[in-house]
SERO-4910 file (N, C-alpha, C, O; in steps of 0.05 Angstrom, whole numbers):
BEGIN
 pado doro    nc1    nc2    nc3   cac1   cac2   cac3    cc1    cc2    cc3    oc1    oc2    oc3
  Unk    A  -1851   -928    623  -1863   -905    610  -1870   -883    630  -1866   -859    624
  Unk    A  -1880   -891    654  -1886   -871    674  -1861   -857    683  -1861   -832    688
  Unk    A  -1839   -873    686  -1814   -860    695  -1804   -840    674  -1794   -819    682
  Unk    A  -1809   -846    649  -1800   -827    627  -1815   -801    629  -1804   -780    626
  Unk    A  -1842   -803    633  -1858   -779    635  -1850   -763    660  -1850   -738    660
  Unk    A  -1844   -777    682  -1836   -763    706  -1810   -748    702  -1808   -725    711
  Unk    A  -1791   -761    689  -1765   -747    685  -1769   -723    667  -1757   -702    672
  Unk    A  -1785   -725    646  -1790   -703    628  -1804   -680    643  -1798   -657    638
  Unk    A  -1822   -686    661  -1836   -666    675  -1817   -651    694  -1818   -627    696
  Unk    A  -1800   -666    708  -1780   -653    726  -1761   -635    711  -1755   -613    720
  Unk    A  -1752   -645    687  -1733   -629    671  -1747   -603    661  -1734   -582    661
  Unk    A  -1773   -605    654  -1787   -581    645  -1790   -561    668  -1787   -537    664
  Unk    A  -1796   -571    692  -1798   -553    715  -1772   -540    721  -1772   -516    728
  Unk    A  -1750   -554    720  -1724   -542    726  -1717   -521    705  -1706   -500    712
  Unk    A  -1723   -527    679  -1717   -508    658  -1733   -482    661  -1722   -460    658
  Unk    A  -1759   -485    668  -1775   -461    672  -1766   -445    696  -1766   -421    696
  Unk    A  -1758   -459    717  -1748   -445    740  -1723   -430    735  -1719   -408    745
  Unk    A  -1705   -442    719  -1680   -428    712  -1685   -403    696  -1672   -383    700
  Unk    A  -1704   -404    677  -1711   -381    661  -1722   -359    679  -1716   -335    675
  Unk    A  -1739   -366    697  -1751   -346    715  -1730   -333    733  -1731   -309    738
  Unk    A  -1711   -349    742  -1689   -339    759  -1672   -319    744  -1663   -299    754
  Unk    A  -1666   -326    719  -1649   -308    703  -1664   -282    697  -1651   -261    698
  Unk    A  -1690   -284    692  -1705   -259    686  -1706   -242    711  -1703   -217    709
  Unk    A  -1709   -254    734  -1710   -238    759  -1683   -225    764  -1682   -203    774
  Unk    A  -1661   -240    759  -1634   -229    764  -1630   -205    745  -1618   -185    753
  Unk    A  -1638   -208    720  -1635   -186    701  -1651   -161    709  -1641   -139    705
  Unk    A  -1674   -165    720  -1691   -143    729  -1679   -129    753  -1682   -105    756
  Unk    A  -1667   -144    771  -1656   -133    796  -1628   -122    792  -1616   -111    811
  Unk    A  -1616   -125    769  -1588   -116    765  -1588    -85    766  -1605    -72    754
  Unk    A  -1569    -73    780  -1568    -44    782  -1562    -32    755  -1549    -44    738
  Unk    A  -1570     -7    752  -1566      7    727  -1536     11    722  -1527      9    699
  Unk    A  -1521     17    743  -1492     21    740  -1478     -4    730  -1459     -2    714
  Unk    A  -1487    -27    739  -1474    -53    730  -1480    -58    701  -1463    -66    686
  Unk    A  -1506    -52    693  -1512    -56    665  -1496    -37    647  -1487    -45    626
  Unk    A  -1492    -13    656  -1476      6    640  -1447     -3    638  -1434     -1    617
  Unk    A  -1437    -15    661  -1409    -25    660  -1406    -48    641  -1387    -50    626
  Unk    A  -1426    -66    641  -1425    -89    622  -1427    -80    593  -1413    -90    576
  Unk    A  -1444    -59    589  -1447    -49    561  -1421    -36    552  -1412    -40    529
  Unk    A  -1408    -21    569  -1383     -8    562  -1361    -29    556  -1346    -26    537
  Unk    A  -1360    -50    573  -1340    -71    568  -1346    -85    542  -1327    -92    527
  Unk    A  -1371    -89    535  -1378   -103    510  -1370    -86    486  -1358    -96    467
  Unk    A  -1375    -59    487  -1367    -41    466  -1337    -41    462  -1327    -40    440
  Unk    A  -1322    -41    485  -1293    -41    484  -1282    -66    471  -1263    -64    455
  Unk    A  -1294    -89    477  -1285   -114    465  -1290   -114    435  -1273   -122    419
  Unk    A  -1314   -104    427  -1320   -103    398  -1301    -84    384  -1292    -91    361
  Unk    A  -1294    -62    396  -1275    -43    383  -1248    -56    381  -1234    -52    360
  Unk    A  -1239    -70    402  -1213    -83    401  -1212   -104    379  -1191   -108    366
  Unk    A  -1235   -119    375  -1235   -139    354  -1237   -127    327  -1227   -138    307
  Unk    A  -1249   -103    324  -1252    -90    298  -1227    -76    290  -1222    -73    266
  Unk    A  -1209    -69    309  -1185    -54    302  -1166    -70    285  -1157    -60    264
  Unk    A  -1159    -95    292  -1142   -111    274  -1155   -116    247  -1141   -117    227
  Unk    A  -1182   -120    247  -1195   -124    221  -1192   -100    203  -1188   -103    179
  Unk    A  -1194    -76    215  -1190    -51    199  -1162    -49    188  -1157    -39    166
  Unk    A  -1142    -58    205  -1115    -56    197  -1109    -76    174  -1092    -70    157
  Unk    A  -1123    -99    174  -1117   -119    154  -1132   -113    128  -1129   -128    109
  Unk    A  -1148    -93    127  -1164    -87    103  -1149    -69     84  -1162    -54     69
  Unk    A  -1123    -69     84  -1107    -53     65  -1109    -66     37  -1112    -90     34
  Unk    A  -1109    -48     18  -1110    -57    -10  -1084    -70    -18  -1063    -66     -6
  Unk    A  -1086    -86    -39  -1062   -100    -49  -1041    -80    -59  -1017    -84    -54
  Unk    A  -1050    -59    -72  -1031    -39    -83  -1017    -24    -60   -993    -18    -61
  Unk    A  -1033    -18    -39  -1021     -4    -16  -1000    -21     -2   -979    -12      6
  Unk    A  -1008    -47      2   -989    -65     15   -964    -69     -2   -941    -69      8
  Unk    A   -967    -71    -29   -944    -74    -46   -926    -49    -46   -902    -52    -46
  Unk    A   -939    -26    -45   -923     -1    -44   -907      1    -18   -884      9    -18
  Unk    A   -920     -6      4   -906     -5     30   -882    -25     30   -861    -18     40
  Unk    A   -887    -49     20   -865    -68     20   -842    -59      1   -819    -63      7
  Unk    A   -849    -46    -21   -829    -36    -39   -812    -15    -26   -788    -15    -29
  Unk    A   -825      3    -11   -810     25      2   -793     13     24   -770     22     28
  Unk    A   -803     -7     39   -787    -20     60   -762    -34     48   -742    -35     62
  Unk    A   -765    -44     24   -742    -58     12   -719    -40      4   -697    -49      0
  Unk    A   -724    -14      3   -702      5     -4   -702     12    -33   -708     -5    -50
  Unk    A   -696     37    -40   -697     46    -68   -675     35    -85   -677     36   -110
  Unk    A   -653     26    -73   -630     17    -89   -636     -7   -106   -640     -5   -130
  Unk    A   -635    -30    -93   -639    -55   -109   -668    -58   -118   -673    -69   -139
  Unk    A   -687    -48   -103   -715    -51   -111   -721    -35   -136   -736    -43   -153
  Unk    A   -708    -12   -139   -711      4   -164   -699    -10   -188   -711     -9   -209
  Unk    A   -676    -23   -184   -664    -38   -206   -681    -62   -214   -685    -68   -238
  Unk    A   -692    -76   -194   -710    -99   -200   -735    -89   -215   -745   -102   -233
  Unk    A   -746    -66   -206   -769    -55   -220   -763    -47   -248   -779    -51   -266
  Unk    A   -739    -37   -253   -730    -30   -280   -729    -55   -298   -736    -54   -321
  Unk    A   -719    -77   -286   -718   -102   -301   -747   -110   -310   -751   -120   -332
  Unk    A   -766   -107   -291   -793   -114   -297   -805    -97   -320   -818   -107   -338
  Unk    A   -800    -70   -318   -811    -52   -338   -799    -58   -365   -814    -59   -385
  Unk    A   -773    -60   -367   -760    -65   -393   -768    -93   -404   -773    -95   -428
  Unk    A   -769   -113   -387   -777   -139   -396   -805   -140   -406   -811   -152   -427
  Unk    A   -824   -127   -392   -852   -126   -401   -854   -110   -428   -870   -118   -445
  Unk    A   -839    -88   -430   -840    -73   -455   -832    -89   -479   -845    -89   -500
  Unk    A   -810   -104   -476   -800   -121   -498   -820   -144   -503   -826   -150   -526
  Unk    A   -831   -155   -482   -850   -178   -485   -875   -169   -499   -885   -183   -517
  Unk    A   -886   -146   -492   -910   -136   -505   -905   -129   -534   -921   -135   -551
  Unk    A   -882   -117   -540   -875   -111   -568   -873   -137   -584   -882   -138   -607
  Unk    A   -860   -158   -573   -857   -183   -587   -885   -196   -592   -890   -208   -613
  Unk    A   -902   -195   -571   -928   -208   -574   -944   -195   -596   -957   -208   -612
  Unk    A   -943   -168   -597   -958   -154   -618   -946   -161   -646   -961   -165   -664
  Unk    A   -920   -161   -648   -907   -168   -673   -914   -196   -682   -920   -201   -706
  Unk    A   -913   -215   -664   -919   -243   -671   -948   -247   -678   -954   -262   -696
  Unk    A   -966   -233   -665   -994   -235   -672   -999   -224   -700  -1016   -235   -715
  Unk    A   -986   -202   -707   -989   -191   -733   -976   -209   -755   -984   -208   -778
  Unk    A   -956   -224   -746   -942   -242   -765   -956   -268   -770   -949   -283   -788
  Unk    A   -976   -273   -754   -991   -299   -757  -1011   -296   -780  -1028   -278   -780
  Unk    A  -1010   -315   -798  -1029   -315   -821  -1041   -343   -824  -1031   -363   -813
  Unk    A  -1062   -344   -838  -1075   -370   -845  -1059   -383   -868  -1064   -376   -891
  Unk    A  -1041   -400   -861  -1023   -412   -880  -1038   -428   -902  -1031   -426   -925
  Unk    A  -1057   -443   -894  -1072   -459   -913  -1087   -442   -933  -1087   -448   -957
  Unk    A  -1099   -421   -924  -1114   -403   -942  -1094   -389   -961  -1100   -387   -985
  Unk    A  -1072   -381   -950  -1052   -367   -967  -1041   -386   -989  -1039   -379  -1012
  Unk    A  -1035   -411   -981  -1026   -430  -1000  -1046   -436  -1022  -1040   -438  -1046
  Unk    A  -1072   -437  -1014  -1093   -442  -1034  -1095   -418  -1053  -1099   -422  -1077
  Unk    A  -1094   -394  -1042  -1096   -370  -1059  -1072   -368  -1078  -1076   -361  -1102
  Unk    A  -1048   -374  -1069  -1025   -373  -1086  -1027   -395  -1108  -1020   -389  -1131
  Unk    A  -1036   -418  -1101  -1038   -439  -1121  -1059   -432  -1142  -1055   -437  -1166
  Unk    A  -1082   -421  -1133  -1102   -413  -1152  -1092   -391  -1171  -1097   -391  -1195
  Unk    A  -1078   -371  -1159  -1067   -349  -1176  -1045   -360  -1194  -1043   -351  -1217
  Unk    A  -1030   -379  -1185  -1008   -390  -1202  -1020   -405  -1226  -1009   -404  -1248
  Unk    A  -1041   -420  -1221  -1053   -435  -1243  -1069   -418  -1262  -1072   -424  -1286
  Unk    A  -1080   -396  -1252  -1096   -379  -1269  -1081   -356  -1282  -1086   -349  -1305
  Unk    A  -1063   -343  -1267  -1049   -320  -1278  -1019   -322  -1279  -1006   -303  -1289
  Unk    A  -1008   -344  -1270   -979   -348  -1272   -964   -337  -1248   -976   -331  -1227
  Unk    A   -938   -334  -1251   -920   -326  -1229   -927   -298  -1219   -928   -293  -1195
  Unk    A   -932   -279  -1237   -937   -252  -1229   -963   -249  -1212   -964   -234  -1193
  Unk    A   -983   -264  -1220  -1008   -264  -1205  -1004   -275  -1177  -1015   -265  -1157
  Unk    A   -988   -296  -1175   -982   -308  -1149   -966   -289  -1132   -970   -287  -1107
  Unk    A   -947   -275  -1144   -931   -255  -1129   -948   -232  -1120   -943   -221  -1098
  Unk    A   -968   -224  -1135   -986   -203  -1126  -1002   -211  -1101  -1006   -195  -1083
  Unk    A  -1010   -236  -1100  -1023   -246  -1076  -1005   -244  -1052  -1014   -236  -1030
  Unk    A   -980   -251  -1055   -961   -250  -1033   -955   -221  -1025   -952   -216  -1001
  Unk    A   -954   -203  -1044   -950   -175  -1037   -973   -163  -1020   -968   -146  -1003
  Unk    A   -997   -173  -1025  -1020   -162  -1011  -1025   -177   -984  -1045   -171   -971
  Unk    A  -1008   -195   -976  -1011   -210   -952   -987   -204   -933   -964   -205   -942
  Unk    A   -994   -199   -908   -973   -193   -888   -964   -219   -875   -978   -240   -875
  Unk    A   -939   -218   -864   -929   -241   -850   -905   -254   -863   -900   -250   -887
  Unk    A   -889   -269   -848   -865   -281   -858   -870   -303   -879   -854   -307   -897
  Unk    A   -893   -317   -876   -899   -338   -896   -903   -326   -923   -894   -337   -943
  Unk    A   -918   -304   -925   -922   -291   -951   -896   -281   -962   -892   -282   -987
  Unk    A   -878   -271   -945   -852   -261   -955   -835   -284   -966   -822   -281   -986
  Unk    A   -836   -307   -953   -821   -331   -963   -833   -339   -990   -818   -346  -1008
  Unk    A   -859   -340   -992   -872   -347  -1017   -863   -328  -1039   -857   -336  -1062
  Unk    A   -862   -302  -1033   -854   -282  -1053   -825   -287  -1063   -820   -286  -1087
  Unk    A   -807   -292  -1044   -779   -297  -1051   -777   -322  -1068   -761   -322  -1088
  Unk    A   -791   -343  -1062   -790   -368  -1078   -801   -364  -1106   -790   -373  -1125
  Unk    A   -823   -349  -1107   -835   -344  -1134   -818   -325  -1150   -817   -328  -1175
  Unk    A   -804   -307  -1137   -787   -288  -1152   -763   -302  -1164   -753   -292  -1184
  Unk    A   -755   -324  -1153   -732   -339  -1164   -741   -364  -1179   -725   -381  -1186
  Unk    A   -767   -367  -1184   -777   -391  -1196   -767   -394  -1225   -763   -417  -1234
  Unk    A   -762   -372  -1239   -752   -374  -1267   -724   -384  -1268   -715   -392  -1290
  Unk    A   -709   -384  -1246   -682   -394  -1246   -680   -424  -1241   -658   -436  -1242
  Unk    A   -702   -436  -1234   -702   -465  -1229   -712   -471  -1201   -712   -454  -1183
  Unk    A   -721   -496  -1198   -732   -505  -1172   -711   -504  -1150   -717   -496  -1128
  Unk    A   -686   -513  -1157   -665   -513  -1137   -659   -485  -1126   -655   -481  -1102
  Unk    A   -657   -466  -1145   -651   -439  -1137   -674   -427  -1120   -669   -413  -1100
  Unk    A   -698   -433  -1128   -721   -423  -1113   -721   -436  -1084   -728   -422  -1065
  Unk    A   -714   -461  -1082   -714   -474  -1056   -692   -462  -1038   -697   -457  -1015
  Unk    A   -668   -456  -1050   -647   -443  -1034   -655   -415  -1025   -649   -407  -1003
  Unk    A   -669   -401  -1042   -679   -374  -1035   -699   -376  -1012   -699   -359   -993
  Unk    A   -717   -395  -1013   -737   -399   -992   -723   -406   -966   -730   -394   -945
  Unk    A   -703   -424   -966   -689   -431   -941   -674   -408   -930   -674   -403   -905
  Unk    A   -660   -393   -947   -644   -370   -938   -662   -348   -926   -656   -337   -905
  Unk    A   -683   -342   -940   -701   -321   -930   -716   -330   -905   -724   -314   -889
  Unk    A   -721   -356   -903   -734   -367   -879   -717   -362   -854   -727   -356   -833
  Unk    A   -690   -365   -857   -672   -359   -835   -673   -330   -827   -672   -323   -804
  Unk    A   -675   -312   -848   -677   -283   -842   -703   -277   -826   -703   -262   -807
  Unk    A   -725   -289   -835   -750   -285   -821   -750   -296   -793   -763   -285   -775
  Unk    A   -737   -318   -789   -735   -330   -762   -720   -311   -744   -727   -308   -720
  Unk    A   -698   -299   -754   -684   -279   -738   -701   -255   -731   -698   -245   -709
  Unk    A   -718   -247   -749   -737   -225   -743   -757   -233   -721   -764   -216   -704
  Unk    A   -765   -258   -721   -784   -267   -701   -771   -268   -673   -784   -262   -653
  Unk    A   -746   -276   -672   -732   -279   -647   -718   -254   -638   -702   -255   -619
  Unk    A   -722   -232   -651   -708   -207   -645   -715   -198   -616   -739   -197   -609
  Unk    A   -695   -191   -601   -697   -180   -573   -708   -200   -553   -712   -193   -530
  Unk    A   -714   -225   -561   -724   -244   -542   -702   -252   -521   -709   -258   -498
  Unk    A   -677   -251   -529   -656   -257   -511   -654   -237   -488   -645   -244   -466
  Unk    A   -664   -213   -492   -664   -193   -471   -683   -201   -449   -678   -196   -425
  Unk    A   -705   -213   -456   -725   -222   -436   -713   -244   -419   -716   -243   -394
  Unk    A   -698   -262   -431   -685   -283   -415   -664   -271   -397   -659   -281   -375
  Unk    A   -650   -250   -406   -631   -236   -389   -644   -225   -364   -634   -228   -342
  Unk    A   -667   -211   -368   -680   -199   -345   -691   -220   -326   -693   -216   -302
  Unk    A   -699   -243   -338   -709   -265   -321   -687   -275   -302   -692   -281   -279
  Unk    A   -663   -277   -313   -640   -286   -296   -630   -263   -278   -620   -269   -256
  Unk    A   -631   -239   -288   -620   -216   -273   -636   -209   -248   -625   -202   -228
  Unk    A   -663   -209   -250   -680   -200   -228   -676   -216   -202   -671   -204   -182
  Unk    A   -677   -243   -203   -672   -257   -177   -643   -254   -168   -638   -255   -144
  Unk    A   -624   -252   -187   -596   -248   -178   -593   -222   -163   -579   -221   -143
  Unk    A   -606   -200   -173   -605   -175   -159   -618   -177   -131   -609   -166   -112
  Unk    A   -641   -193   -131   -654   -197   -105   -636   -212    -85   -635   -204    -62
  Unk    A   -622   -232    -95   -604   -247    -77   -581   -229    -68   -571   -231    -45
  Unk    A   -571   -212    -86   -550   -194    -78   -559   -174    -56   -545   -169    -37
  Unk    A   -584   -164    -59   -595   -147    -38   -598   -162    -12   -594   -151      9
  Unk    A   -604   -188    -14   -606   -204     11   -579   -207     24   -577   -204     49
  Unk    A   -559   -212      9   -532   -215     20   -523   -189     33   -512   -189     55
  Unk    A   -527   -167     19   -519   -141     30   -534   -134     55   -523   -124     74
  Unk    A   -561   -140     55   -577   -136     79   -567   -152    103   -566   -142    125
  Unk    A   -559   -177     98   -548   -194    120   -522   -183    130   -516   -184    154
  Unk    A   -505   -173    112   -480   -161    120   -484   -137    138   -471   -134    158
  Unk    A   -503   -120    130   -510    -97    146   -520   -105    174   -514    -93    194
  Unk    A   -537   -126    174   -547   -136    200   -525   -145    218   -525   -139    242
  Unk    A   -506   -160    208   -484   -170    224   -465   -147    232   -452   -149    253
  Unk    A   -463   -127    215   -447   -103    223   -459    -90    247   -445    -81    265
  Unk    A   -486    -88    248   -499    -76    271   -495    -93    296   -492    -82    318
  Unk    A   -495   -119    293   -490   -137    316   -462   -133    326   -458   -131    351
  Unk    A   -443   -131    308   -415   -127    316   -411   -100    330   -396    -98    350
  Unk    A   -424    -79    320   -421    -53    331   -434    -51    359   -423    -37    377
  Unk    A   -457    -65    363   -471    -64    388   -461    -84    408   -466    -82    432
  Unk    A   -446   -104    399   -436   -126    416   -459   -139    431   -456   -147    455
  Unk    A   -482   -142    417   -505   -153    430   -522   -167    409   -523   -159    386
  Unk    A   -535   -189    417   -552   -204    399   -581   -196    402   -599   -213    401
  Unk    A   -586   -171    405   -614   -161    408   -628   -164    381   -619   -154    361
  Unk    A   -650   -179    380   -664   -184    354   -673   -158    340   -674   -157    315
  Unk    A   -679   -137    355   -688   -112    343   -666    -99    326   -672    -83    308
  Unk    A   -641   -105    332   -619    -93    316   -617   -105    288   -610    -91    269
  Unk    A   -624   -130    285   -620   -144    260   -646   -149    245   -646   -156    222
  Unk    A   -669   -145    258   -695   -152    246   -699   -134    221   -709   -144    200
  Unk    A   -693   -109    223   -698    -91    200   -681    -98    176   -691   -100    153
  Unk    A   -655   -104    180   -637   -111    158   -645   -137    145   -645   -140    121
  Unk    A   -653   -157    161   -661   -183    150   -687   -180    135   -690   -193    114
  Unk    A   -706   -164    145   -731   -159    131   -726   -147    103   -738   -156     84
  Unk    A   -709   -126    102   -703   -114     76   -690   -134     58   -696   -135     34
  Unk    A   -672   -150     68   -658   -170     52   -678   -190     40   -676   -197     16
  Unk    A   -697   -199     55   -717   -218     45   -736   -205     25   -745   -219      6
  Unk    A   -743   -180     29   -761   -167     10   -748   -164    -17   -762   -168    -37
  Unk    A   -722   -159    -19   -710   -157    -45   -710   -184    -60   -714   -185    -84
  Unk    A   -706   -205    -45   -708   -232    -57   -736   -238    -67   -739   -248    -89
  Unk    A   -756   -231    -51   -784   -237    -59   -791   -222    -84   -803   -233   -103
  Unk    A   -785   -196    -86   -791   -180   -109   -776   -190   -134   -786   -189   -156
  Unk    A   -751   -198   -130   -736   -208   -153   -748   -234   -164   -749   -237   -188
  Unk    A   -757   -251   -146   -770   -276   -155   -797   -270   -169   -804   -283   -188
  Unk    A   -812   -251   -159   -838   -244   -171   -833   -234   -199   -848   -241   -218
  Unk    A   -813   -216   -203   -807   -206   -230   -799   -228   -248   -808   -229   -271
  Unk    A   -783   -247   -239   -774   -269   -256   -797   -287   -264   -798   -296   -286
  Unk    A   -816   -292   -245   -839   -308   -251   -857   -295   -273   -866   -309   -291
  Unk    A   -862   -269   -270   -879   -255   -289   -866   -256   -317   -880   -262   -337
  Unk    A   -841   -249   -318   -827   -249   -344   -825   -277   -356   -825   -280   -381
  Unk    A   -822   -297   -339   -820   -325   -349   -845   -333   -363   -844   -347   -384
  Unk    A   -868   -325   -353   -894   -332   -366   -895   -319   -394   -903   -333   -413
  Unk    A   -888   -294   -396   -888   -281   -422   -868   -293   -441   -873   -297   -465
  Unk    A   -845   -300   -430   -824   -312   -447   -833   -339   -458   -828   -344   -482
  Unk    A   -845   -356   -442   -854   -382   -452   -876   -379   -473   -876   -394   -493
  Unk    A   -893   -359   -470   -914   -354   -490   -902   -345   -516   -910   -354   -538
  Unk    A   -882   -328   -515   -869   -318   -539   -854   -340   -553   -855   -342   -578
  Unk    A   -840   -357   -538   -825   -379   -551   -845   -398   -564   -840   -408   -586
  Unk    A   -867   -404   -551   -887   -422   -563   -899   -410   -588   -903   -424   -608
  Unk    A   -903   -384   -588   -914   -370   -612   -894   -371   -635   -901   -375   -658
  Unk    A   -868   -366   -629   -848   -367   -649   -846   -395   -661   -844   -398   -686
  Unk    A   -846   -416   -644   -845   -443   -654   -869   -449   -673   -865   -463   -693
  Unk    A   -892   -439   -666   -915   -444   -683   -912   -431   -710   -918   -443   -731
  Unk    A   -902   -406   -710   -898   -392   -736   -876   -405   -752   -879   -408   -777
  Unk    A   -855   -414   -739   -833   -427   -754   -843   -453   -766   -835   -460   -789
  Unk    A   -859   -468   -752   -870   -493   -763   -887   -487   -787   -887   -502   -807
  Unk    A   -903   -465   -786   -919   -458   -809   -901   -450   -832   -908   -456   -855
  Unk    A   -879   -436   -827   -861   -428   -848   -849   -452   -862   -847   -453   -886
  Unk    A   -840   -472   -846   -828   -496   -858   -849   -512   -874   -842   -521   -896
  Unk    A   -873   -514   -864   -893   -528   -879   -901   -513   -905   -905   -525   -926
  Unk    A   -901   -486   -903   -908   -470   -926   -886   -472   -947   -891   -472   -971
  Unk    A   -861   -474   -938   -838   -476   -957   -840   -502   -974   -836   -502   -998
  Unk    A   -847   -524   -960   -850   -549   -974   -873   -548   -994   -871   -558  -1017
  Unk    A   -895   -535   -985   -918   -533  -1002   -912   -516  -1027   -920   -523  -1049
  Unk    A   -896   -495  -1024   -889   -478  -1046   -872   -492  -1067   -876   -490  -1091
  Unk    A   -853   -507  -1057   -835   -522  -1075   -852   -543  -1091   -847   -547  -1115
  Unk    A   -870   -556  -1077   -888   -575  -1091   -905   -561  -1113   -909   -572  -1134
  Unk    A   -914   -537  -1106   -931   -522  -1126   -914   -514  -1150   -923   -516  -1173
  Unk    A   -889   -505  -1145   -872   -497  -1167   -864   -521  -1184   -862   -519  -1209
  Unk    A   -860   -544  -1172   -854   -569  -1187   -877   -577  -1205   -874   -584  -1228
  Unk    A   -901   -576  -1193   -925   -583  -1210   -929   -563  -1232   -937   -570  -1254
  Unk    A   -923   -538  -1226   -926   -517  -1247   -905   -521  -1269   -912   -516  -1293
  Unk    A   -881   -530  -1263   -861   -535  -1283   -868   -560  -1299   -863   -561  -1323
  Unk    A   -880   -580  -1286   -888   -604  -1301   -909   -598  -1322   -912   -613  -1342
  Unk    A   -924   -577  -1318   -944   -569  -1338   -932   -551  -1359   -947   -541  -1376
  Unk    A   -905   -548  -1359   -891   -533  -1380   -900   -503  -1381   -901   -491  -1402
  Unk    A   -905   -493  -1357   -912   -465  -1356   -889   -448  -1345   -892   -424  -1340
  Unk    A   -866   -460  -1341   -844   -445  -1331   -818   -454  -1344   -797   -444  -1338
***
């Protein structure tokens, strides 16, 4: 125990002595040396802050610079694919959302109108409801007096027409999805050809001769893939929305035929 206290006392004395020596050295330091150290410290801080300021570019600024570096030729065509694809996708999304209806509520309203007011009352309900399901109901009810088989054929035929309306212009989105990366790859190939032409003309493998061409080539590929990814997300959403509406149409068609059959069994048609 005494040895432990002795060691701690010696360590404390050494520590205090070191602090006093450092304080004395700082007090005896010449003013010119302190100024030199201060200047060096400021210079180091500025050098460290300069890269940080350079890396603080906004995303839009960086994207704009990369787009300009890629060249207006292929980059402009890729951008056009993105604009046209987004325009078609937004139009389809708006149309599909407007075409979505509460199928169960519509079927219940049509059935209630059919039982209370007959075919004309049910047709009036369909006229006042938007969407392909209501249109299919209207076509089936309009042919109900010709028989259940004729009404079913009318529902199936008009269902195909409505499906075509839902899928209108969707194939253009898939075209732009395939076209954007292909244009990017084409720009890459052309950029590599230009880079090798520079090597052949200079008869030298200097990296600075080909770095610019390779950079442009890779940028066109990157932007083409980005456009394809964005459009693919919209395309999958549209396809899923169309499938949902088509399933509702098929279920509604079966429900309508069942309603007409029950209505005929009651000798009201």
